[in-house]
C-alpha positions as a Markdown table, in Angstrom:
| # | Residue | x | y | z |
|---|---|---|---|---|
| 1 | Met | -17.3 | 12.3 | 3.1 |
| 2 | Asn | -18.3 | 8.7 | 2.6 |
| 3 | Glu | -17.5 | 5.8 | 5.0 |
| 4 | Lys | -14.4 | 4.7 | 3.0 |
| 5 | Asp | -13.0 | 8.3 | 3.0 |
| 6 | Glu | -13.6 | 8.5 | 6.7 |
| 7 | Met | -11.9 | 5.2 | 7.4 |
| 8 | Arg | -9.0 | 6.3 | 5.1 |
| 9 | Ala | -8.5 | 9.5 | 7.0 |
| 10 | Trp | -8.6 | 7.7 | 10.3 |
| 11 | Ala | -6.1 | 5.1 | 9.1 |
| 12 | Leu | -3.7 | 7.8 | 7.8 |
| 13 | Arg | -3.9 | 9.6 | 11.2 |
| 14 | Thr | -3.6 | 6.5 | 13.2 |
| 15 | Ala | -0.6 | 5.2 | 11.2 |
| 16 | Gly | 1.2 | 8.5 | 11.8 |
| 17 | Glu | 0.8 | 8.1 | 15.5 |
| 18 | Ile | 2.5 | 4.6 | 15.7 |
| 19 | Pro | 5.9 | 5.0 | 17.3 |
| 20 | Glu | 8.9 | 4.1 | 15.1 |
| 21 | Arg | 10.0 | 1.3 | 17.3 |
| 22 | Arg | 6.6 | -0.3 | 17.1 |
| 23 | Arg | 6.6 | 0.1 | 13.3 |
| 24 | Thr | 10.0 | -1.6 | 13.1 |
| 25 | Glu | 8.8 | -4.5 | 15.2 |
| 26 | Ser | 5.7 | -4.8 | 13.0 |
| 27 | Asp | 7.8 | -4.7 | 9.8 |
| 28 | Leu | 10.0 | -7.6 | 11.0 |
| 29 | Ala | 7.0 | -9.7 | 12.2 |
| 30 | Ala | 5.2 | -9.2 | 8.9 |
| 31 | Met | 8.3 | -10.4 | 7.0 |
| 32 | Arg | 8.6 | -13.5 | 9.2 |
| 33 | Ala | 4.9 | -14.3 | 8.9 |
| 34 | Leu | 5.0 | -13.8 | 5.1 |
| 35 | Phe | 8.1 | -16.0 | 4.6 |
| 36 | Ala | 6.4 | -18.7 | 6.8 |
| 37 | Leu | 3.5 | -19.1 | 4.4 |
| 38 | Glu | 3.7 | -22.3 | 2.3 |
| 39 | Ser | 2.3 | -20.4 | -0.7 |
| 40 | Phe | 5.1 | -17.9 | -0.4 |
| 41 | Lys | 7.7 | -20.5 | -0.1 |
| 42 | Ala | 6.4 | -22.4 | -3.1 |
| 43 | Ala | 6.0 | -19.2 | -5.3 |
| 44 | Lys | 8.5 | -18.7 | -8.1 |
| 45 | Thr | 7.3 | -15.1 | -9.0 |
| 46 | Ile | 6.5 | -12.6 | -6.4 |
| 47 | Phe | 4.7 | -9.3 | -7.0 |
| 48 | Cys | 5.2 | -6.9 | -4.1 |
| 49 | Tyr | 4.4 | -3.3 | -3.4 |
| 50 | Val | 7.3 | -0.9 | -2.6 |
| 51 | Ser | 6.4 | 0.7 | 0.7 |
| 52 | Val | 6.1 | 4.4 | 1.2 |
| 53 | Gly | 5.2 | 6.5 | 4.2 |
| 54 | Asn | 3.9 | 4.5 | 7.2 |
| 55 | Glu | 3.0 | 1.4 | 5.2 |
| 56 | Val | 4.5 | -2.0 | 6.4 |
| 57 | Ser | 8.0 | -1.8 | 5.0 |
| 58 | Thr | 8.8 | -4.1 | 2.1 |
| 59 | Arg | 12.5 | -3.3 | 1.4 |
| 60 | Ala | 13.8 | -6.3 | 3.4 |
| 61 | Ile | 11.1 | -8.5 | 1.9 |
| 62 | Leu | 12.1 | -7.5 | -1.6 |
| 63 | Glu | 15.8 | -8.1 | -0.9 |
| 64 | Ala | 15.2 | -11.4 | 0.9 |
| 65 | Ala | 13.0 | -12.7 | -1.9 |
| 66 | Ile | 15.6 | -11.8 | -4.5 |
| 67 | Gly | 18.2 | -13.6 | -2.3 |
| 68 | Leu | 16.0 | -16.7 | -2.4 |
| 69 | Gln | 16.2 | -16.6 | -6.2 |
| 70 | Lys | 12.6 | -15.8 | -6.7 |
| 71 | Thr | 11.6 | -13.6 | -9.6 |
| 72 | Val | 10.6 | -10.4 | -7.9 |
| 73 | Cys | 8.4 | -7.7 | -9.5 |
| 74 | Val | 7.0 | -4.4 | -8.3 |
| 75 | Pro | 4.1 | -2.3 | -9.5 |
| 76 | Arg | 4.5 | 0.4 | -12.1 |
| 77 | Cys | 1.4 | 2.7 | -12.2 |
| 78 | Leu | 0.1 | 3.5 | -15.7 |
| 79 | Thr | -2.6 | 5.8 | -16.9 |
| 80 | Glu | -6.2 | 4.8 | -16.5 |
| 81 | Tyr | -5.5 | 3.6 | -13.0 |
| 82 | Thr | -3.9 | 0.4 | -14.1 |
| 83 | Met | -0.5 | -1.0 | -13.3 |
| 84 | Glu | 2.0 | -3.5 | -14.6 |
| 85 | Ala | 4.6 | -5.8 | -12.9 |
| 86 | Val | 8.2 | -4.9 | -13.5 |
| 87 | Ala | 11.0 | -7.3 | -12.6 |
| 88 | Ile | 13.8 | -6.1 | -10.4 |
| 89 | Gly | 17.1 | -7.9 | -9.6 |
| 90 | Ser | 18.0 | -5.5 | -6.8 |
| 91 | Ile | 16.7 | -2.7 | -4.7 |
| 92 | Asp | 19.1 | -0.6 | -6.8 |
| 93 | Asp | 16.8 | -1.2 | -9.8 |
| 94 | Leu | 14.1 | 1.0 | -8.3 |
| 95 | Glu | 13.5 | 4.5 | -9.5 |
| 96 | Asn | 10.9 | 7.2 | -8.8 |
| 97 | Gly | 7.6 | 6.5 | -10.4 |
| 98 | Met | 4.1 | 8.0 | -10.5 |
| 99 | Tyr | 2.9 | 9.6 | -7.3 |
| 100 | Gly | 6.6 | 9.5 | -6.1 |
| 101 | Ile | 6.2 | 5.7 | -5.5 |
| 102 | Pro | 9.4 | 3.7 | -6.3 |
| 103 | Thr | 9.0 | 1.4 | -9.2 |
| 104 | Gly | 11.1 | -0.8 | -11.6 |
| 105 | Lys | 13.2 | 1.0 | -14.2 |
| 106 | Gln | 11.5 | 2.4 | -17.2 |
| 107 | Asp | 13.2 | -0.2 | -19.5 |
| 108 | Gly | 12.6 | -3.0 | -16.9 |
| 109 | His | 11.2 | -6.4 | -18.0 |
| 110 | Val | 7.4 | -6.5 | -17.6 |
| 111 | Ile | 6.1 | -9.8 | -16.1 |
| 112 | Pro | 2.6 | -11.0 | -17.3 |
| 113 | Val | 0.0 | -11.2 | -14.6 |
| 114 | Ser | -0.4 | -14.9 | -15.5 |
| 115 | Met | 3.2 | -15.6 | -14.4 |
| 116 | Ile | 2.8 | -14.2 | -10.9 |
| 117 | Asp | 2.3 | -16.8 | -8.1 |
| 118 | Phe | 2.1 | -14.6 | -5.1 |
| 119 | Thr | 1.1 | -11.0 | -4.5 |
| 120 | Val | 1.9 | -8.8 | -1.5 |
| 121 | Leu | -0.7 | -6.1 | -1.1 |
| 122 | Pro | -0.4 | -2.8 | 0.8 |
| 123 | Cys | -3.2 | -1.2 | 2.8 |
| 124 | Leu | -4.0 | 1.8 | 4.9 |
| 125 | Cys | -6.3 | -0.5 | 6.9 |
| 126 | Ala | -7.9 | -3.9 | 6.4 |
| 127 | Asp | -10.3 | -6.3 | 7.9 |
| 128 | Ala | -9.8 | -10.0 | 8.7 |
| 129 | Arg | -11.8 | -11.0 | 5.6 |
| 130 | Gly | -9.1 | -9.6 | 3.4 |
| 131 | Tyr | -10.8 | -6.4 | 2.3 |
| 132 | Arg | -8.5 | -3.4 | 2.4 |
| 133 | Ile | -8.6 | 0.3 | 2.0 |
| 134 | Gly | -5.8 | 2.0 | 0.0 |
| 135 | Tyr | -5.5 | 5.5 | -1.3 |
| 136 | Gly | -8.7 | 5.2 | -3.3 |
| 137 | Lys | -7.5 | 5.0 | -6.9 |
| 138 | Gly | -8.4 | 1.3 | -7.4 |
| 139 | Tyr | -5.1 | 0.1 | -8.9 |
| 140 | Tyr | -4.9 | -3.1 | -6.9 |
| 141 | Asp | -8.6 | -3.9 | -7.3 |
| 142 | Arg | -8.1 | -3.7 | -11.1 |
| 143 | Phe | -5.0 | -5.8 | -10.9 |
| 144 | Leu | -6.6 | -8.5 | -8.7 |
| 145 | Ala | -9.6 | -8.8 | -11.0 |
| 146 | Asp | -7.4 | -10.5 | -13.6 |
| 147 | Tyr | -5.1 | -12.3 | -11.0 |
| 148 | Lys | -5.3 | -16.0 | -10.3 |
| 149 | Gly | -2.5 | -16.5 | -7.8 |
| 150 | Phe | -2.4 | -16.2 | -4.0 |
| 151 | Ser | -2.5 | -12.7 | -2.3 |
| 152 | Ala | -1.7 | -11.5 | 1.2 |
| 153 | Val | -2.2 | -8.0 | 2.6 |
| 154 | Leu | 0.2 | -6.6 | 5.2 |
| 155 | Cys | -1.5 | -4.6 | 7.9 |
| 156 | Arg | -0.4 | -3.2 | 11.2 |
| 157 | Lys | -2.5 | -4.5 | 14.1 |
| 158 | Glu | -3.5 | -1.0 | 15.0 |
| 159 | Leu | -5.0 | -0.7 | 11.5 |
| 160 | Leu | -7.0 | -3.9 | 11.5 |
| 161 | Val | -10.6 | -2.9 | 11.6 |
| 162 | Glu | -13.8 | -4.9 | 12.2 |
| 163 | Gln | -15.1 | -4.4 | 8.7 |
| 164 | Val | -14.1 | -2.5 | 5.6 |
| 165 | Pro | -17.1 | -1.3 | 3.6 |
| 166 | Ala | -16.8 | -3.5 | 0.5 |
| 167 | Glu | -18.3 | -2.6 | -2.8 |
| 168 | Pro | -18.9 | -5.0 | -5.8 |
| 169 | His | -15.6 | -3.9 | -7.5 |
| 170 | Asp | -13.5 | -4.4 | -4.4 |
| 171 | Gln | -11.2 | -7.5 | -4.5 |
| 172 | Lys | -10.2 | -9.2 | -1.3 |
| 173 | Ala | -6.8 | -10.7 | -0.4 |
| 174 | Asp | -6.6 | -14.4 | 0.3 |
| 175 | Phe | -4.8 | -13.9 | 3.6 |
| 176 | Val | -4.2 | -11.0 | 6.0 |
| 177 | Ile | -1.0 | -10.7 | 8.0 |
| 178 | Ala | -1.6 | -8.3 | 10.8 |
| 179 | Thr | 1.4 | -7.5 | 12.9 |
């Protein structure tokens, strides 16, 4: 098992041990911190993951951003470990996608990466530099390689590590919100 796999296993175990009340507090604090960022306020098009498991919850973030009249899009995983951004107008527009991750409807409007101003990234764990560990398929690294806008990763404080082992293909977030 390599260093990233060990860190991934630790993060999954640690996230599962965080009490529900603490997760709820962290979710709310992450939303507040995200919405306070000037780059988020100024963004017209937001690309945001749809949370699953013990990730920082994004349901309220998605709903609030839609309420602010922002164009909101969510990832849809494709073959070859790539993804596209699918616009949603409501949480009700989500349907089950690859890996059981909620995504935009199959016939949903695809937003070009060049139109996205702000991206909200998930993580299992992250470091203060903006490097993150996800589930290991590289979807977000491939997405970020072509992305020119601002990105922020949402991480629980318990999962903020000193240093994520970064490889040349790893893309870092511009900002880390650790709550």
